[in-house]
ZAZA-573771 format. One record per residue (C-alpha): z, x, y. Coordinates in Angstrom, 2 decimals. Example, Ala and Ser with C-alpha at 12.3 -4.5 7.8 and 13.67 -1.06 7.14 Angstrom:
2
7.80 12.30 -4.50
7.14 13.67 -1.06
***
This chain:
225
-0.07 23.94 1.47
1.72 20.97 2.84
2.86 17.77 1.28
3.24 14.13 2.18
6.48 12.63 3.42
5.68 9.02 2.84
7.98 7.38 5.35
5.95 8.17 8.48
2.37 7.69 9.53
-0.86 7.67 7.54
-0.99 9.23 4.13
-2.24 12.77 3.94
-3.85 13.11 0.54
-5.72 16.40 0.50
-3.53 17.68 3.31
-5.00 15.56 6.04
-6.04 12.15 7.25
-9.27 13.43 8.81
-12.54 11.84 7.81
-13.97 15.10 6.48
-12.35 17.44 3.95
-10.42 20.23 5.66
-11.46 23.84 5.49
-8.03 24.39 3.98
-7.30 27.71 5.65
-4.22 28.79 7.53
-5.67 28.25 11.00
-6.93 24.80 10.11
-3.43 23.85 9.09
-1.85 25.44 12.13
-4.23 23.44 14.33
-3.47 20.28 12.34
0.26 20.65 13.03
-0.28 21.50 16.69
-2.01 18.14 17.18
1.40 16.44 17.18
5.00 17.37 17.82
5.83 16.02 14.39
3.63 14.73 11.58
6.16 13.59 8.98
9.36 11.59 9.14
11.74 14.48 8.51
13.19 12.61 5.54
13.00 13.77 1.95
10.44 12.24 -0.38
11.96 9.30 -2.23
10.89 10.66 -5.63
12.63 13.97 -4.97
15.84 12.17 -4.01
15.63 9.98 -7.08
14.98 12.80 -9.53
17.14 15.60 -8.10
20.30 13.89 -6.82
22.10 14.29 -10.15
21.14 17.95 -10.67
23.70 20.67 -9.95
22.61 22.77 -6.95
21.20 26.24 -7.44
18.07 28.06 -6.30
15.13 25.84 -5.38
11.49 26.47 -4.53
9.72 23.89 -2.36
5.95 24.31 -2.69
4.15 23.02 0.41
7.27 22.31 2.43
5.50 20.89 5.49
8.05 20.34 8.24
10.95 20.77 5.84
12.14 17.28 4.96
12.62 18.07 1.27
13.91 21.61 1.86
16.55 20.50 4.34
17.66 17.61 2.14
18.13 20.02 -0.75
20.02 22.49 1.42
22.42 19.83 2.68
23.33 19.24 -0.97
24.11 22.86 -1.67
20.76 24.22 -2.83
19.48 27.57 -1.57
15.83 26.85 -0.85
12.75 29.02 -0.61
10.43 26.88 1.52
6.73 27.76 1.35
3.75 26.56 3.33
0.36 27.90 4.40
1.07 27.03 8.04
3.32 29.16 10.22
3.63 26.21 12.61
4.99 24.05 9.79
7.39 26.80 8.74
8.71 27.14 12.28
9.43 23.41 12.28
11.15 23.76 8.91
13.38 26.48 10.32
14.17 24.39 13.39
14.95 21.36 11.23
17.26 23.45 9.05
19.04 24.80 12.13
19.58 21.31 13.55
21.00 20.20 10.20
23.33 23.20 10.06
21.77 24.66 6.91
19.66 27.50 8.31
21.51 29.92 6.04
20.31 27.99 2.97
16.62 27.55 3.87
14.35 30.60 3.70
10.82 29.85 4.99
7.95 31.92 3.58
4.24 31.75 4.39
2.07 31.50 1.27
-1.47 30.40 0.62
-0.63 29.31 -2.92
-4.23 29.78 -4.03
-3.67 33.51 -3.53
0.05 34.35 -3.37
3.21 32.92 -4.91
6.91 33.54 -4.21
8.74 36.01 -6.44
11.75 35.15 -8.54
13.07 32.42 -10.82
14.41 29.08 -9.65
16.62 26.32 -11.02
14.29 23.78 -9.40
10.62 24.12 -8.53
9.35 21.11 -6.59
5.72 20.30 -5.81
5.49 16.95 -4.04
1.99 15.68 -3.23
0.34 19.07 -3.52
-3.29 17.90 -3.39
-6.41 19.25 -1.73
-10.18 18.99 -1.62
-12.76 21.36 -3.05
-11.79 24.40 -5.07
-8.01 24.21 -4.54
-6.65 25.54 -7.89
-3.83 23.01 -8.28
-3.57 23.32 -12.06
-3.30 27.09 -11.89
-0.71 26.90 -9.12
1.39 24.47 -11.14
1.16 26.69 -14.24
2.47 29.53 -12.08
5.16 27.18 -10.81
6.25 26.43 -14.38
6.52 30.15 -14.99
8.94 30.42 -12.05
11.43 27.97 -13.56
14.57 29.65 -14.87
15.95 28.76 -18.34
17.61 25.37 -18.04
15.78 24.69 -14.78
13.50 21.84 -13.78
9.89 21.56 -12.64
9.25 18.42 -10.60
5.67 17.45 -9.77
5.09 14.28 -7.75
1.52 13.33 -6.98
-0.87 10.54 -6.17
-2.41 8.69 -9.08
-5.49 7.72 -7.07
-6.68 6.67 -3.67
-4.80 4.05 -1.67
-6.10 0.49 -1.65
-7.68 0.95 1.79
-9.33 4.30 1.04
-12.74 5.08 -0.39
-12.68 7.03 -3.63
-13.74 10.66 -3.25
-14.57 12.30 -6.57
-13.95 15.82 -5.24
-10.18 15.19 -5.40
-8.65 15.06 -8.88
-5.68 12.80 -9.60
-4.44 13.51 -13.13
-2.03 11.21 -14.94
1.37 12.64 -15.90
0.20 13.18 -19.48
-3.00 14.89 -18.31
-0.99 17.16 -16.02
1.42 18.00 -18.81
-1.48 19.09 -21.00
-2.98 21.18 -18.20
0.27 23.09 -17.73
-0.35 24.71 -21.16
3.37 24.99 -21.85
4.72 26.87 -24.85
5.41 24.43 -27.67
9.07 23.56 -27.98
10.05 25.42 -24.80
10.24 22.38 -22.52
11.82 18.93 -22.53
10.00 16.07 -20.81
12.51 14.11 -18.74
10.17 11.84 -16.77
6.43 11.16 -17.09
5.58 7.93 -15.35
3.36 6.16 -12.83
4.60 3.71 -10.23
2.98 1.58 -7.57
4.38 1.47 -4.06
3.62 -0.35 -0.84
2.31 1.75 2.03
0.84 0.65 5.32
-2.73 1.62 6.14
-3.38 3.54 9.38
-4.18 0.23 11.11
-0.78 -1.15 10.10
-1.97 -3.52 7.40
0.04 -3.40 4.15
-1.56 -1.68 1.21
-0.65 -0.19 -2.14
-1.12 3.07 -3.96
-0.11 4.52 -7.30
1.93 7.71 -7.52
3.15 9.59 -10.56
6.07 11.82 -11.45
6.38 14.58 -14.03
9.83 16.10 -14.47
10.35 18.68 -17.18
13.19 21.06 -18.08
12.82 24.52 -19.55
14.98 24.75 -22.67
***
């Protein structure tokens, strides 16, 4: 699954700006990426930069890496990153981005449909930025699995939309939980985690036609004790 890098182009809630919900399969995503030489800005998500800059580098897992903006940013700061996406086209672009940045040895792309498979191992950081989709996408289950992949002392960072943008029509088939709702859905062992950040924030984002708009995002950052 792929995530939104906010600095370029229309927002991609539900993994796409198309009028109809995507089929969500690997080939749909490969076709989506082939429509353009680049979809996202190549820069890291601002929330990731804000929340991770002070962490000591270690092993990181980037869930839905897209074209690799977050993965490459982490690697340039010393992290060894497992970068996952459903699209082989996106993963190829991640690898190319890492090579251009001189960090190919610290970014390891892996194809995963997270609804069915998940990377092995434990990680000092597991990041899921804007991992949303339509229909039966099991986001809560995926994020519970993600929490289970966090090593002792490590951090789970989940950044998501808090609702539709001001120019979009609400679609009830996509769920946007608050940070507190997400925390409850993770079903964490009592006393095993420390909540570092659980907040919502509004940001300005241009609509596809260029007009300014707003949307609410949220951040949940927790550390395994």
